[in-house]
N, C-alpha and C positions, 0 to 999 in steps of 0.2 A: 482627799479625793475629789475629783471635779464631778461637776454635774453629768458632765457625757460618760465618765466612768459608772456613776450611780446607774445612770439610765441603761447601760449597757449591762451591768450585773442584773437589774430588775428585770430586764426584757429576757436574759437568758435563763431565768426561772419562771416566767410567766408564760403559759400556755394560751392566754385570752389572745384575742384578734383586738386590735387598735383600730376600731371601725371608725372613729372620728377621723383619722388620718386616711383611711381608705376612701370612705365617701364623704369626705367633708361639707359637701353642698348639702347632703340629707341633714346632717346633723345641725346644718344651720338653720333649715327649714324646721327641723323638729323643735330646737330651742324657741324659735321665734313662736312656736305654737304653745309650747311647755311654759315658757317663762312668766306669761301675763297671769297664768292660771296658778301658778306656783308662788308669784310675789304681791299680787292684788287682791283685794277683798277683805272681808271682815275677819277672818281666821288668818292669825299669824302664819307665816311660811314655817318656822320650826314645827308648829302643830301639824300643818297639811304633812311635811316630811315624816313626823311620826306615825302619822293615822296611814301613810304610804308603807313604810315598814312594817307595821303591825299586820296590814293587809296582806302584805308578801309572804310574811312569818306564818299566817293562818293559812295560807296556800299554798305553803312549801316552797315558794319561790326563792331562788337565789337573788340578792340586791347588791 
């Protein structure tokens, strides 16, 4: 199965929007903001991501 067939199959079953494709300039600016805070500093990125997921779960957010 080719990548395009796999992507077409996934998109047929996925109801979410691909906002990265719809508004790429917004996501470029977001990741310019997000990446330094996530990858730099004393706390490792893995721990930051685990904290983000725990906060989302406590607030009943979908991640």
